[in-house]
N, C-alpha and C positions, 0 to 999 in steps of 0.2 A: 752803675748804669745798666739798665735792662737791655736785652738783645734787640728789642724793637726800637728803643731809643738810639742804640748804637747804629743800627741799620739805617734809620732815618737820617741821622747826622752824616753818615758816610754818603748816602744818596744825595743829600743836599750839597755836600762838598763837591761831589762830581758835577752836579748840576751847575753850581756857581762857577766852577772851572771852565766848563764848556760854554756857558753863557758869556763870560768875560772874554774868552778866546775868540768867540764869534763876533760879538758886537764891537769890541774895541779894535777894529781893523779897518783899513781904508776900503776894502772890498765890500764891507757891509753897507756902505752908502750906495754902491751900485745895486746891491740886492734890494735895498729899500726903495730905490727909484725905478726898479724894473717894471712895475705896472705903468709908470708914466711912459717908458719907452714902448711898451706893448700898445698903449693907447695911441701914441704918436704913429707907430707903424700901421695900426688898424685904421686910423683916421685917413692916412695917406692912401692906403689900399681902397678904403671905402669911397673916397673922393674920386679916385681913378675909375673904379667900377661904375659909380654914379654918372660920371662924365661920359663914359663909353655908352651906357644905357640911354642917356639923354640924347647923345648925338645920333644914336641909331633910331631912337623913337621919333626924333624930329623929321625924319625922312619918310615915315610911314603915313599913308593916306588911305582913306576909303572913298570910293567914287560911286556916284549915281549918274547913270546915263539918262538925263532928262533935260528939258528946256522949257522956257516960258513959265506959265503959271504953276506947272507941276514941279519944276525945279525950285521955285520960290516957296511952295508949300513944304517941300522936303527940308529946305534950309530953315524955315520957321520951326518945324517940328524938331530939328536937330538942336536948335537953341533952347527949346523948352526941356528936352530930355537930358541935355548935358548938365543942367543945374542939379540933378539928383546925384551926380557922381562927385567923388573927391577928385582933386586936381590930378593926383598921380594915377587914378583909375579911369580917367576919361578915355573914351574911344579916340582913335586917330582923327586928324582933321578931315572934315568932309569937303569933297570937291565935286562940283556938278559939271558935267561935260555934255555937249550936244551929241545925241546918238547918231551913228552913221547908218548906212543902208543895211549892214550886217552887224547888229548890236552884239551878237554872241562872239563873233570873231574879234570885234573891237574890245570886248571885255577880256577875252583871253589874251590879247596882245598887251593889255595893261598889266595883267598879272605877271607876264614875262618881261616887263620893261626893266631896264638896268639903271636908268637915271633916278627913278623914284620907286620906292617900294610900296606897292599897292597890296594891301592885305585882303580886301574884298571889293567886289563890284556888283552893283544892283542895276538891272535893266529890265525892260518889259513893262507891262501894265501893272499898276499897284494891286489890282485884284489877285493877280497871280505873278508876283515878281520872281525873276530869276536872279540868283545870287551865286557868283563864283567867289571862292576864297582859297587862299594859299594854305600851306601847312600850319601856320601859326595864326590863321585868321578866322577861327571858328567863333570867337566871341565878337569879332567885328561883323561876321555874317548875322549873328543873332541880333546885334544892334541895328543893322540895316533892315532886318525883317520887322523889328519893332518900329523903326522909323517909317517904313511903308504903311504899317498898320495905323500909326498915329496920324499920318498925313491923309490917309484915306478916310479915317473917321472924321477928321476936321472938314474934309471936303463934303462928306455926306450931311453933316450937321449944318454946314454953311457958315460957320463962324469958328474962330480960334479962341474965343473967350472961354474961360474956365466955367464949368457948370456948378462948381461948389466954391465956397469961401471958407477955408479951414481957419481955425484959431489955434495957434501953436503956443503952448504954455510949457516953459522949461521948469522942471522940478529937480530936486536933489534927493537921492535916496538917504534914508536914515542909517543904513548899514551896508555891508559889502554884499555883492551878489555871489551866486554859486560859481559863475565864471571867474569872478575876481578872486575867489578863494583858490580856484584851480590855477590861476596865473601866479598867485602868491606861492603856491606849493612848488610850481616849476622853478620860479625865481629862487626859492629857498634851496632846492636841490642844486641848481646851477651855481649859486653863490658858495655853498659848501664845497662843491666839486672844485671850483676855481681856487678857493683858499687852500684846500688840501693839496691840490696839484702843485701850487707854488711853494707851500710851506712844509708839508709832510715829507716830500722827497728830499729835503735838505739833510735829513738824518742818515741817509744811505751811506755817505762817504765818511762819517765820523769815525767808525771803527777801523776803516782801512788805513787812515792816517795813523791811528794808534798802533796798528800792527806793523806799519812800515818803519817807525822809529823805535820799536820795541817797548813803548811805554805801557802797552796793555799787559805785559808780563809783570811789570812793577805793580800796576793797579790790581791785577788778579791776585798777587801775593799779599796785598795790603787789605783789600776789602773783598767781599763776596761779589761774584760776577753779576748777580741779580741787582746789587746796588749800583754797579757800573752801568748796566743797561738802563735801569730806571733813572739814574742820575743824568745820563746823556739825553734820555727822552724828555725829562723835565727841563733840562737846560735849553734844549732846542725849542721846547714849547714856550719858554720865556721869550726867546727871540721872536717866535710867531706872535705872541701877545704884543710885543713892542711894535711889530710890523702892523698889526691890526689897529692898534691904538693910533698910530700915525695916520694911516689912511682913513680910518673912521672919522677922525677929526677933520681931515681934509674934505671928505664927502659931505659931512654935516654942514660945514661952513659954505660949501659950494651950493648945497641944496637951498640955503636961505636966499640965494640970488636967482633961483629958477623962476620963470614967468608963472603967473597965476593959472593960466590955462593948462600948463603942464601939470601943476599940482592937482587941479580939478580932474584931469584925465586919469590920475592915479587914485582918485577917491574910491573907486569901486574895487580896487585891488587891496586886499587885506586879509589877515589870518582869522580863522574862526575862533581861536582862543583869546583874541584881544592882543593889542600890541604890547603892553607891558609883559604879560606872561610869555608871549611869543619871543620877545628879546631874550628873556632868561633861558627859555628852552633852546633857542638857536645857539646861544653861547655854550650851554651844556652839551649839546650835540656836536658843536664844533670841537670842544675838548675831547669828547669820546672819539670822534672821527680822526682827529689828529693823533690821539694816543694809539688807537687801533692800527691805523695805517702806518704810523711812525714805528710802532713796535714790529710790524711785519717787515718794513723796509730796513730797520736797524738790524734785524736778524738776518735778512738776505745780504745786506752790505757787509756784515761781519764775516761772511764766508769768503769774500773777495780779498785776495792778497795783493792785487795790483790795480792800478787805475784802468787798465785795459779790461780786466774782468768786470770792474764796476761799470764801465761804459756799456758793456754787453748786457748787463742786467737792467739798464735804464729802459729799454724797450718793453720787456715783460712787465716791469713796474708800471709804466704808463698805460699799457693795455689793461692791466688789472684795475687801475683807477677809472679808466673809461668804461670798463665793464660794470663797475659798481655804480657809476653815474647813469648808465643806460638802464640798469636794473631798477634803481630808485626812481628814475623818470617814468618808467612804465607803472610803478606803484603810485606815483603822484597822479598820473592820468586816470587810474582806476583804483580809487582808494578802498573799495570794498571787495576787490577781487582776490583770487588766490595768489596772484603775483604780488600784490601789496603785502599779504600775510607772509609770504616767503621772504620778501625783501626786508620786512621788519624783524624776522627771526634770524636771518643769516647775519652773523655778527658784524661783518665788514661793510655791509650795505645798510645795516640797521640804523645808524645815525642819520643817514640821508633820508631813508624812508620815513622814519619817525618825525623828523623835522617837517617833511611834507605833510604828514598826518596832522601836525599841530596847525598847519594852515588850512587843512580840509575839514577837520573835525574838532568840536569843542570838548571832547572827552579828555580828562587829565590823568585818570588812574593808570592808563597804559604807559605813560611817560616815566613814572617812577619805576615800574617793572623793567622797562626797556633800558633805562640808565643803569640799573643794577646788573642786568644781563650783560651790557656792554662793558661795564667795569670789571666783571668777572673774566671776560675774554681778554681784557688788557693784561690782567695779572697772568693768565694762562699763557698768552702769547709771549710776554717778556720772559717768563720762567722757561718756556720751551726754547726760546732763542738763546738764552744764557746757557742752558744745558747742551744744546747743539754746538755752541761755540766752544764750550769746555771740552766736549768729547771730540769734536771734529778738528778743531784748530789747536787747542792747547794739549790735546791728547792726554787728558786726565779724566778721572771718574767724577761723576756728579755726587754731591753730598745727599745723603738720605733725608727725606722730608721728616721722618719720625725716627729718632734714635731710640733703640730698645734699651731699656734700663736693665742692667745685669743685676741679678740677685747677689747679695753679699754671701760669701762663702766663709764659714767659720772653720778655721784650721786649729786644731788643738796642738799646742806646743808643749811638749813635755820637757 
């Protein structure tokens, strides 16, 4: 058996051992259902925030100090203008009140009222209206100014009937838009970040357990440490694939029950390379992102001898992942900038940035070079981690990459 075949067999043996030890445990079910728990907590928090925002928004009002025909004209203009807003973007409810002798003081008193939150008040003639607004009422003030303009225009014309009769024709685009490709790039980076955040960090504690029960010494004596590190990385990657297969199946089946208008809203969001090629590239970059980050985390976790040290390392690891996410997000927002080039060349952000490029650009030749570059760094990172573990933890020397062949020496025997 050749050396490469032996190393491959040893690596796969370690991978199978770690895969079985992780999957065939009761705690793996909790890990598998962790996104469901995150979704439940996020839903509860979102509903609470939405309830608070809605309860606060229901008390906000905008006021016009007018009466009679002027008040009715402003109310009619308000009805017309509100139709162009989405429901969640509409201005606060308009209230008309009779102006007093001192309209300015009356408007000021409404801004300071405690029972109802008034964001803006309009008073005075429509030709030169006076508008008071609070700290968060600048948009309400703009709306009241437009309201006065529309009411005055209607008054000058003498009729509220529209002057034009538009014909609205709904059409569908044959392809994705530039904005849709940008959104797809951001969703790609975010998806890779979330998957790597949940999965790649699982390899940090695998070596600590082996050190605590002295198994690593037996493994190091039986197989090369490079095989141990690669095997553990591949074994945990198998766990990640099982996780993705489960949740991918769930998401695809849920997507079949989504309403038609939700699907049409996502029609403009799509990758530039096409969906079949994008799926292949996304999976390839997920493999590279997992292997790169997992190799770094495996090497860092191998230096920890106790669970306390491992917990102290969790914060720098998380900061590193978030930094890679921010770097790649900036690249996705500016695909032709120097930031994008730097993120694509830096090995640990390269999978995220190149996945975003697949959504932004239809070029394919870059992806082959990027995958080869990332695979090289996976090998370098694992080799460096194994050598640091051998020298720092096992206190032994590293084997030479190239053994020098000694020349045979002929000794004459008389």
